[in-house]
MARNUMI-211431 format. One record per residue: residue in three letters; z, y negated, x negated of N, C-alpha, C, O in turn. Coordinates in steps of 0.1 Angstrom, whole numbers, padded with zeros to 4 digits, always signed. Layout:
! MARNUMI-211431
ALAZYXZYXZYXZYX ...
//
This chain:
! MARNUMI-211431
UNK+0252-0164-0152+0257-0164-0139+0269-0174-0138+0278-0173-0146 UNK+0268-0183-0128+0278-0193-0127+0289-0189-0117+0294-0198-0110 UNK+0294-0177-0117+0305-0172-0109+0314-0163-0117+0309-0154-0124 UNK+0326-0166-0117+0336-0158-0125+0338-0145-0116+0342-0145-0105 UNK+0334-0133-0122+0333-0121-0114+0337-0109-0123+0337-0110-0135 UNK+0338-0098-0117+0340-0085-0124+0335-0074-0115+0333-0076-0103 UNK+0333-0062-0121+0328-0051-0114+0332-0038-0121+0336-0038-0132 UNK+0330-0027-0114+0335-0014-0119+0325-0008-0129+0329+0001-0136 UNK+0314-0014-0131+0304-0010-0142+0307-0017-0155+0312-0028-0155 UNK+0305-0010-0166+0304-0017-0179+0291-0025-0179+0282-0022-0172 UNK+0291-0035-0188+0279-0044-0189+0275-0046-0203+0283-0052-0211 UNK+0263-0042-0207+0258-0044-0221+0248-0055-0220+0238-0054-0212 UNK+0250-0065-0228+0242-0077-0227+0235-0080-0241+0242-0081-0251 UNK+0222-0082-0241+0215-0088-0252+0209-0101-0248+0200-0101-0239 UNK+0214-0112-0254+0208-0125-0250+0196-0128-0258+0196-0128-0270 UNK+0185-0130-0251+0172-0132-0257+0169-0147-0259+0165-0151-0270 UNK+0170-0154-0248+0168-0169-0249+0179-0176-0240+0178-0175-0228 UNK+0188-0182-0247+0199-0189-0239+0209-0195-0248+0212-0189-0259 UNK+0215-0206-0244+0227-0211-0251+0237-0216-0240+0232-0220-0229 UNK+0249-0216-0243+0259-0220-0233+0273-0216-0236+0277-0214-0248 UNK+0281-0214-0226+0295-0210-0227+0297-0197-0220+0293-0195-0209 UNK+0304-0188-0227+0308-0175-0220+0323-0175-0218+0331-0179-0227 UNK+0327-0170-0206+0341-0168-0203+0342-0153-0201+0337-0147-0192 UNK+0350-0147-0210+0353-0133-0209+0368-0131-0209+0374-0132-0220 UNK+0374-0127-0198+0388-0127-0197+0393-0141-0200+0389-0151-0194 UNK+0402-0142-0210+0408-0155-0214+0401-0161-0226+0406-0171-0232 UNK+0389-0155-0230+0382-0160-0242+0371-0169-0237+0363-0166-0228 UNK+0370-0181-0243+0360-0190-0240+0353-0194-0253+0359-0198-0263 UNK+0340-0192-0254+0333-0194-0266+0318-0197-0263+0313-0194-0252 UNK+0311-0203-0273+0297-0206-0271+0289-0193-0273+0294-0184-0280 UNK+0278-0192-0267+0269-0181-0269+0255-0186-0272+0251-0197-0269 UNK+0248-0178-0280+0234-0181-0284+0225-0169-0283+0230-0158-0281 UNK+0213-0171-0285+0203-0160-0285+0206-0150-0296+0211-0154-0307 UNK+0204-0137-0293+0206-0127-0304+0220-0121-0303+0223-0111-0311 UNK+0229-0125-0294+0242-0119-0293+0241-0106-0285+0234-0105-0275 UNK+0249-0096-0290+0250-0083-0283+0265-0082-0279+0274-0082-0287 UNK+0268-0081-0266+0281-0080-0261+0283-0069-0251+0274-0067-0242 UNK+0294-0062-0252+0297-0051-0242+0310-0055-0235+0320-0058-0241 UNK+0309-0056-0222+0320-0060-0213+0325-0048-0205+0317-0041-0199 UNK+0338-0045-0206+0343-0033-0200+0344-0035-0185+0343-0046-0180 UNK+0347-0024-0178+0348-0024-0164+0360-0033-0159+0370-0032-0165 UNK+0357-0040-0148+0368-0048-0142+0373-0059-0151+0384-0065-0149 UNK+0365-0063-0161+0369-0075-0170+0362-0087-0164+0349-0088-0165 UNK+0369-0097-0160+0363-0109-0154+0354-0116-0165+0359-0118-0176 UNK+0343-0121-0161+0334-0128-0170+0325-0138-0163+0322-0137-0151 UNK+0319-0147-0170+0309-0156-0165+0301-0162-0177+0306-0164-0187 UNK+0288-0164-0174+0279-0170-0184+0275-0183-0178+0269-0184-0167 UNK+0277-0194-0186+0273-0207-0181+0264-0214-0191+0268-0217-0202 UNK+0251-0216-0187+0242-0223-0196+0246-0237-0198+0253-0243-0190 UNK+0241-0243-0209+0244-0257-0213+0238-0266-0202+0228-0262-0195 UNK+0243-0278-0201+0239-0287-0190+0224-0290-0190+0218-0292-0180 UNK+0218-0291-0202+0203-0294-0203+0195-0284-0196+0183-0287-0193 UNK+0200-0271-0194+0192-0261-0186+0190-0265-0171+0181-0260-0165 UNK+0199-0273-0166+0199-0277-0152+0193-0290-0149+0193-0295-0138 UNK+0188-0297-0159+0181-0310-0157+0168-0308-0150+0161-0298-0153 UNK+0164-0317-0142+0152-0315-0133+0139-0313-0141+0131-0305-0136 UNK+0138-0319-0152+0125-0318-0160+0127-0308-0172+0118-0308-0181 UNK+0137-0300-0172+0139-0291-0183+0129-0280-0183+0126-0274-0173 UNK+0124-0277-0195+0115-0265-0197+0123-0253-0203+0117-0243-0206 UNK+0136-0255-0204+0144-0244-0211+0145-0232-0201+0146-0233-0189 UNK+0144-0220-0207+0145-0208-0200+0157-0199-0205+0159-0199-0217 UNK+0163-0192-0196+0173-0182-0201+0168-0168-0198+0162-0165-0188 UNK+0170-0159-0208+0164-0146-0207+0174-0136-0214+0179-0139-0225 UNK+0176-0125-0208+0185-0115-0214+0182-0101-0209+0176-0099-0198 UNK+0186-0091-0217+0185-0077-0212+0200-0074-0208+0209-0074-0217 UNK+0202-0070-0196+0215-0066-0191+0215-0052-0185+0206-0049-0177 UNK+0224-0044-0190+0225-0030-0185+0238-0028-0179+0249-0029-0186 UNK+0239-0025-0166+0251-0021-0159+0252-0006-0158+0242+0000-0155 UNK+0263+0000-0162+0264+0015-0161+0279+0019-0158+0288+0012-0163 UNK+0280+0029-0151+0293+0035-0148+0298+0043-0160+0290+0049-0167 UNK+0311+0043-0163+0316+0050-0174+0313+0065-0173+0310+0072-0182 UNK+0313+0070-0160+0311+0084-0158+0296+0087-0153+0294+0097-0146 UNK+0286+0079-0158+0273+0081-0153+0266+0094-0156+0256+0098-0150 UNK+0272+0101-0166+0267+0115-0169+0277+0126-0165+0277+0137-0170 UNK+0287+0122-0157+0297+0131-0152+0310+0129-0159+0311+0124-0171 UNK+0321+0132-0153+0334+0128-0158+0338+0136-0170+0346+0132-0179 UNK+0332+0148-0172+0336+0157-0183+0327+0155-0195+0330+0161-0206 UNK+0316+0148-0193+0306+0147-0204+0312+0142-0217+0309+0147-0228 UNK+0320+0131-0216+0325+0125-0228+0336+0133-0235+0341+0129-0246 UNK+0341+0144-0228+0352+0152-0234+0347+0161-0245+0356+0168-0251 UNK+0334+0162-0247+0329+0171-0257+0332+0165-0271+0331+0153-0273 UNK+0335+0173-0281+0338+0168-0295+0326+0159-0300+0329+0149-0307 UNK+0314+0162-0297+0303+0155-0302+0302+0140-0297+0295+0132-0302 UNK+0309+0138-0286+0308+0125-0279+0321+0117-0280+0322+0106-0274 UNK+0330+0121-0289+0344+0115-0288+0344+0100-0293+0354+0093-0290 UNK+0334+0095-0300+0334+0081-0304+0331+0072-0292+0336+0061-0292 UNK+0324+0076-0282+0319+0067-0272+0331+0064-0262+0332+0052-0258 UNK+0340+0073-0258+0351+0069-0250+0360+0059-0257+0366+0050-0250 UNK+0361+0060-0270+0369+0050-0278+0362+0036-0277+0369+0026-0276 UNK+0349+0036-0277+0341+0023-0275+0344+0018-0261+0347+0006-0260 UNK+0344+0026-0251+0347+0021-0237+0361+0016-0236+0364+0006-0229 UNK+0370+0022-0243+0384+0017-0243+0385+0003-0250+0392-0006-0245 UNK+0378+0001-0261+0378-0012-0267+0371-0023-0259+0375-0034-0258 UNK+0361-0018-0251+0353-0027-0243+0361-0033-0231+0357-0043-0225 UNK+0373-0028-0229+0382-0034-0218+0385-0048-0222+0388-0056-0213 UNK+0385-0052-0235+0387-0066-0239+0374-0073-0241+0374-0085-0244 UNK+0363-0067-0240+0350-0073-0243+0348-0072-0258+0357-0075-0266 UNK+0335-0069-0262+0332-0067-0277+0320-0075-0280+0310-0074-0273 UNK+0321-0083-0291+0309-0090-0296+0305-0083-0309+0314-0083-0318 UNK+0293-0078-0310+0289-0071-0323+0283-0080-0332+0275-0089-0329 UNK+0286-0079-0345+0283-0089-0355+0275-0084-0367+0268-0092-0373 UNK+0276-0072-0371+0271-0067-0383+0256-0066-0384+0249-0068-0375 UNK+0251-0063-0396+0237-0062-0399+0230-0051-0390+0218-0051-0387 UNK+0238-0041-0386+0233-0030-0378+0229-0035-0364+0222-0028-0357 UNK+0234-0047-0361+0231-0053-0348+0216-0054-0346+0211-0052-0334 UNK+0208-0057-0356+0194-0059-0355+0187-0046-0351+0177-0046-0344 UNK+0192-0035-0356+0187-0022-0352+0189-0019-0337+0181-0014-0330 UNK+0201-0023-0332+0205-0021-0318+0196-0030-0309+0192-0026-0299 UNK+0194-0042-0314+0186-0052-0306+0171-0046-0304+0166-0046-0294 UNK+0166-0040-0315+0153-0034-0314+0153-0022-0304+0143-0021-0297 UNK+0163-0014-0305+0164-0003-0296+0165-0008-0281+0159-0002-0272 UNK+0173-0018-0279+0174-0023-0265+0161-0029-0260+0158-0027-0248 UNK+0154-0036-0268+0141-0041-0264+0131-0031-0261+0122-0033-0253 UNK+0132-0019-0267+0122-0008-0265+0125+0001-0253+0117+0009-0249 UNK+0137-0001-0247+0141+0008-0236+0132+0008-0224+0128+0019-0219 UNK+0127-0004-0221+0119-0005-0209+0105+0002-0210+0098+0005-0200 UNK+0101+0005-0223+0088+0012-0225+0089+0027-0224+0079+0034-0225 UNK+0101+0032-0223+0103+0047-0223+0103+0053-0209+0106+0046-0199 UNK+0100+0066-0208+0102+0073-0196+0116+0075-0192+0125+0072-0201 UNK+0119+0078-0180+0133+0079-0175+0142+0088-0184+0153+0084-0188 UNK+0137+0100-0187+0145+0109-0195+0147+0103-0209+0159+0104-0214 UNK+0137+0098-0215+0138+0093-0229+0147+0080-0229+0154+0077-0239 UNK+0147+0073-0217+0156+0061-0216+0171+0065-0218+0178+0059-0225 UNK+0174+0076-0211+0188+0081-0211+0192+0085-0225+0203+0082-0230 UNK+0183+0092-0232+0186+0097-0246+0187+0085-0255+0196+0084-0263 UNK+0178+0075-0253+0178+0063-0262+0191+0055-0259+0197+0049-0269 UNK+0195+0054-0247+0207+0047-0243+0220+0053-0249+0229+0047-0254 UNK+0220+0067-0249+0231+0074-0256+0231+0071-0271+0242+0069-0277 UNK+0220+0070-0277+0219+0066-0291+0224+0052-0293+0231+0050-0303 UNK+0221+0043-0285+0226+0029-0286+0241+0029-0285+0248+0023-0293 UNK+0247+0036-0275+0261+0037-0273+0268+0043-0286+0278+0038-0290 UNK+0262+0053-0292+0267+0059-0304+0267+0049-0315+0277+0048-0323 UNK+0256+0042-0317+0255+0032-0327+0266+0021-0325+0272+0017-0335 UNK+0268+0017-0313+0278+0007-0310+0292+0012-0313+0301+0005-0318 UNK+0294+0025-0309+0307+0031-0312+0311+0032-0326+0323+0031-0330 UNK+0301+0034-0335+0303+0036-0349+0303+0023-0357+0306+0022-0369 UNK+0299+0012-0350+0298-0001-0356+0312-0007-0359+0321-0007-0351 UNK+0315-0011-0372+0328-0015-0376+0329-0031-0376+0340-0036-0377 UNK+0318-0037-0376+0318-0052-0376+0317-0058-0362+0305-0060-0357 UNK+0328-0060-0356+0328-0065-0342+0340-0074-0340+0350-0074-0348 UNK+0340-0081-0329+0351-0090-0325+0355-0086-0311+0347-0086-0302 UNK+0368-0084-0309+0373-0082-0295+0376-0096-0289+0381-0105-0296 UNK+0374-0098-0276+0374-0111-0271+0386-0114-0263+0394-0122-0267 UNK+0389-0108-0251+0400-0111-0243+0413-0105-0250+0413-0095-0257 UNK+0424-0112-0248+0437-0108-0253+0442-0096-0245+0440-0095-0233 UNK+0450-0087-0252+0457-0076-0245+0466-0082-0234+0466-0075-0223 UNK+0472-0093-0236+0481-0098-0226+0474-0102-0213+0479-0101-0202 UNK+0461-0107-0215+0453-0110-0203+0451-0097-0195+0452-0098-0182 UNK+0447-0086-0201+0444-0074-0194+0457-0069-0187+0456-0065-0175 UNK+0468-0069-0193+0480-0065-0187+0484-0073-0174+0488-0068-0164 UNK+0482-0086-0176+0485-0095-0164+0475-0093-0153+0479-0093-0141 UNK+0462-0092-0156+0452-0092-0146+0453-0079-0137+0448-0079-0126 UNK+0459-0068-0142+0461-0056-0134+0471-0058-0123+0471-0050-0114 UNK+0479-0068-0124+0490-0070-0114+0484-0074-0101+0475-0083-0101 UNK+0489-0069-0089+0483-0073-0076+0484-0088-0074+0475-0093-0067 UNK+0494-0094-0078+0496-0109-0076+0484-0116-0082+0480-0126-0077 UNK+0480-0112-0094+0469-0118-0101+0456-0117-0092+0448-0127-0092 UNK+0453-0106-0087+0441-0103-0079+0441-0113-0067+0430-0117-0063 UNK+0452-0116-0061+0453-0125-0050+0448-0139-0053+0444-0147-0045 UNK+0449-0143-0066+0445-0156-0071+0431-0157-0075+0426-0167-0080 UNK+0423-0146-0074+0409-0146-0078+0401-0158-0073+0394-0164-0081 UNK+0401-0161-0060+0393-0173-0055+0398-0186-0062+0390-0195-0064 UNK+0411-0187-0065+0416-0199-0072+0410-0200-0086+0406-0210-0091 UNK+0411-0188-0094+0405-0188-0107+0391-0192-0107+0386-0200-0116 UNK+0383-0186-0098+0369-0189-0097+0366-0204-0095+0358-0210-0101 UNK+0374-0210-0085+0373-0224-0082+0376-0232-0095+0368-0242-0098 UNK+0387-0229-0102+0391-0237-0113+0380-0236-0124+0377-0246-0131 UNK+0376-0224-0127+0366-0222-0138+0353-0229-0135+0347-0234-0145 UNK+0349-0230-0123+0337-0237-0119+0338-0252-0118+0328-0259-0117 UNK+0351-0257-0118+0353-0271-0115+0363-0278-0125+0368-0289-0123 UNK+0366-0271-0136+0376-0276-0145+0373-0289-0152+0382-0296-0157 UNK+0360-0293-0152+0356-0306-0158+0359-0317-0148+0359-0329-0152 UNK+0362-0314-0135+0364-0324-0125+0379-0326-0124+0388-0320-0130 UNK+0383-0336-0116+0397-0339-0113+0402-0329-0102+0400-0332-0090 UNK+0408-0318-0106+0413-0308-0097+0427-0312-0093+0436-0313-0101 UNK+0429-0314-0080+0443-0317-0075+0450-0305-0070+0444-0295-0066 UNK+0463-0305-0070+0472-0294-0065+0469-0292-0050+0468-0281-0046 UNK+0467-0303-0043+0464-0302-0028+0451-0294-0026+0451-0286-0017 UNK+0441-0297-0034+0428-0290-0032+0429-0275-0034+0424-0267-0026 UNK+0436-0271-0045+0438-0257-0048+0447-0250-0038+0444-0239-0034 UNK+0458-0257-0034+0467-0251-0025+0460-0248-0011+0462-0238-0005 UNK+0451-0258-0008+0443-0256+0005+0435-0243+0004+0433-0236+0015 UNK+0429-0240-0007+0421-0228-0009+0429-0216-0007+0425-0206-0001 UNK+0442-0217-0011+0451-0205-0009+0458-0205+0004+0466-0196+0007 UNK+0455-0215+0013+0461-0216+0026+0476-0217+0025+0483-0211+0033 UNK+0481-0225+0015+0495-0227+0013+0497-0242+0012+0488-0250+0008 UNK+0510-0246+0015+0513-0260+0012+0515-0262-0003+0518-0252-0010 UNK+0513-0274-0008+0513-0276-0023+0525-0272-0030+0524-0266-0041 UNK+0537-0274-0025+0549-0271-0032+0551-0255-0032+0555-0250-0042 UNK+0547-0248-0021+0548-0234-0021+0538-0228-0031+0542-0218-0038 UNK+0526-0233-0031+0516-0228-0040+0520-0230-0054+0518-0221-0063 UNK+0525-0242-0057+0529-0245-0071+0540-0235-0076+0539-0231-0087 UNK+0550-0232-0068+0560-0222-0071+0554-0208-0073+0557-0201-0083 UNK+0545-0205-0064+0538-0191-0064+0530-0190-0077+0531-0180-0084 UNK+0522-0200-0080+0513-0200-0092+0521-0198-0105+0518-0190-0113 UNK+0532-0206-0106+0540-0205-0118+0547-0192-0119+0548-0187-0130 UNK+0551-0186-0108+0558-0173-0109+0548-0162-0113+0551-0153-0121 UNK+0535-0163-0108+0525-0153-0112+0519-0155-0126+0518-0146-0134 UNK+0516-0168-0129+0509-0171-0141+0518-0174-0152+0513-0175-0164 UNK+0531-0177-0150+0541-0181-0160+0537-0194-0167+0541-0197-0178 UNK+0530-0202-0159+0527-0216-0164+0523-0224-0151+0519-0218-0141 UNK+0524-0237-0153+0520-0245-0141+0505-0246-0140+0498-0242-0149 UNK+0500-0250-0128+0486-0252-0126+0480-0261-0136+0469-0259-0141 UNK+0487-0272-0139+0482-0282-0148+0481-0276-0162+0471-0279-0169 UNK+0491-0268-0166+0490-0262-0180+0478-0252-0180+0470-0252-0190 UNK+0476-0245-0170+0464-0235-0169+0451-0242-0170+0442-0238-0178 UNK+0450-0253-0163+0437-0261-0164+0435-0267-0177+0424-0267-0183 UNK+0446-0272-0183+0445-0278-0197+0441-0268-0207+0433-0271-0216 UNK+0446-0256-0206+0442-0245-0215+0428-0242-0214+0421-0240-0224 UNK+0423-0242-0202+0408-0239-0200+0400-0250-0206+0390-0248-0212 UNK+0404-0263-0204+0397-0274-0209+0397-0274-0224+0387-0277-0230 UNK+0408-0271-0230+0409-0271-0245+0400-0259-0250+0394-0261-0261 UNK+0400-0248-0244+0391-0237-0248+0377-0241-0248+0369-0238-0257 UNK+0373-0248-0238+0359-0253-0237+0357-0264-0248+0346-0264-0254 UNK+0367-0272-0250+0365-0282-0261+0363-0276-0275+0356-0280-0283 UNK+0370-0264-0277+0369-0257-0290+0354-0252-0291+0348-0253-0302 UNK+0348-0248-0280+0334-0244-0281+0325-0255-0284+0316-0254-0292 UNK+0328-0267-0278+0319-0279-0281+0321-0283-0295+0311-0287-0302 UNK+0333-0283-0300+0336-0287-0314+0327-0278-0324+0321-0284-0333 UNK+0327-0265-0322+0320-0256-0331+0305-0258-0330+0298-0254-0339 UNK+0300-0263-0319+0286-0265-0318+0281-0277-0327+0270-0278-0331 UNK+0291-0286-0330+0288-0297-0339+0276-0306-0334+0268-0311-0342 UNK+0275-0308-0321+0265-0316-0315+0270-0329-0308+0262-0337-0304 UNK+0283-0330-0306+0288-0340-0298+0299-0348-0305+0305-0343-0314 UNK+0300-0361-0301+0311-0369-0307+0324-0365-0301+0324-0358-0290 UNK+0335-0369-0307+0348-0365-0302+0350-0371-0288+0357-0365-0279 UNK+0345-0383-0286+0347-0389-0272+0339-0381-0262+0344-0379-0251 UNK+0327-0377-0265+0319-0369-0256+0326-0356-0253+0326-0352-0241 UNK+0332-0349-0263+0339-0337-0261+0351-0339-0252+0353-0330-0243 UNK+0358-0350-0254+0369-0353-0246+0366-0353-0231+0372-0346-0223 UNK+0356-0361-0227+0352-0363-0213+0344-0351-0208+0346-0347-0196 UNK+0336-0344-0216+0329-0333-0212+0338-0321-0209+0335-0312-0201 UNK+0350-0321-0215+0360-0310-0213+0369-0313-0201+0377-0304-0197 UNK+0368-0325-0195+0375-0327-0183+0387-0337-0185+0395-0339-0176 UNK+0389-0341-0197+0400-0351-0200+0396-0365-0197+0384-0368-0199 UNK+0405-0373-0193+0401-0387-0189+0404-0397-0200+0399-0409-0199 UNK+0410-0394-0211+0411-0403-0223+0414-0395-0235+0419-0384-0235 UNK+0411-0402-0247+0412-0395-0260+0426-0391-0263+0429-0381-0269 UNK+0436-0400-0260+0450-0398-0264+0455-0385-0257+0462-0377-0263 UNK+0452-0384-0244+0456-0372-0237+0449-0359-0242+0455-0349-0244 UNK+0436-0361-0245+0429-0350-0251+0435-0345-0264+0437-0333-0266 UNK+0438-0354-0273+0443-0350-0286+0457-0344-0285+0461-0335-0291 UNK+0465-0350-0275+0479-0345-0273+0478-0330-0268+0485-0321-0272 UNK+0470-0328-0257+0469-0315-0251+0463-0305-0261+0467-0293-0262 UNK+0453-0309-0269+0447-0300-0278+0457-0295-0289+0457-0283-0292 UNK+0465-0304-0294+0475-0300-0304+0486-0292-0298+0491-0283-0305 UNK+0490-0295-0286+0500-0287-0279+0496-0273-0277+0504-0264-0278 UNK+0483-0271-0274+0478-0257-0271+0474-0249-0283+0476-0237-0284 UNK+0467-0256-0293+0462-0249-0305+0471-0250-0317+0469-0243-0327 UNK+0480-0260-0317+0489-0263-0328+0481-0271-0339+0486-0274-0350 UNK+0469-0275-0336+0460-0283-0345+0455-0295-0338+0453-0294-0326 UNK+0452-0305-0345+0444-0316-0340+0429-0311-0339+0426-0301-0346 UNK+0420-0317-0331+0406-0313-0330+0400-0312-0344+0393-0302-0347 UNK+0402-0322-0353+0396-0322-0366+0402-0311-0375+0394-0304-0382 UNK+0415-0308-0374+0421-0298-0381+0416-0284-0377+0414-0275-0385 UNK+0414-0282-0364+0409-0270-0358+0395-0267-0364+0392-0256-0368 UNK+0387-0277-0364+0373-0276-0368+0372-0272-0383+0365-0264-0387 UNK+0381-0279-0391+0381-0277-0405+0386-0262-0408+0381-0256-0417 UNK+0396-0258-0400+0402-0244-0402+0391-0234-0399+0390-0224-0406 UNK+0384-0236-0388+0374-0226-0384+0362-0225-0394+0357-0215-0398 UNK+0358-0237-0400+0347-0237-0410+0352-0230-0423+0344-0224-0429 UNK+0364-0232-0426+0369-0227-0439+0371-0212-0438+0372-0205-0448 UNK+0372-0206-0426+0375-0192-0424+0362-0184-0423+0362-0172-0423 UNK+0350-0191-0423+0337-0184-0422+0333-0179-0436+0322-0173-0437 
//
């Protein structure tokens, strides 16, 4: 989905056929087939397929199993029983988004694929089993930062949602202060002050952080030259790209790549 959005349901995603970039809170990373991700309620997210999916002659297809469910879908008191105490903890972790990584993931993938073949009652029982498996899984990665969640709950942040959506969908382009201020129905100087007060950074800093996050994703894919990554991320020259990258990550692009490979 190419819209930055959130909803009151949790979202469990199994990617069957797809590659691209996922935006979950303030986390930007590549995604591939076989990933299992649980997104908590009201956590902003977006899935953006790679550019080749949108080419006119492309035969590439995106496919996923997505389950939306309310936290209280079995009643508010159901999770309070001792037998169920692991699952509310899972829901709490999911507020930041969870990517599951361990070998047990393959068992969960098999269970998710078989859900559609079950009767309604058996579906619920099987889904509870999946939630319990996820709750007990110890090999996982939390995605959004705690600081993002704390900030996003503030009413001022919610007022900027159309701005965030516009920026995320257009960060590769030349975004001007005038364009963004017009969306907020404010004059540029007033909007600039308002954005900095709410976001604790300038509009330009915010856009550069988003571009660098996307550049990190492209670097890890190891499919593009440094020049291609620079322009694909929205920067207009290599020197500015390198400068902003180091300012935000504390590493040059090559140092960042080396560090990530050595940590695997």
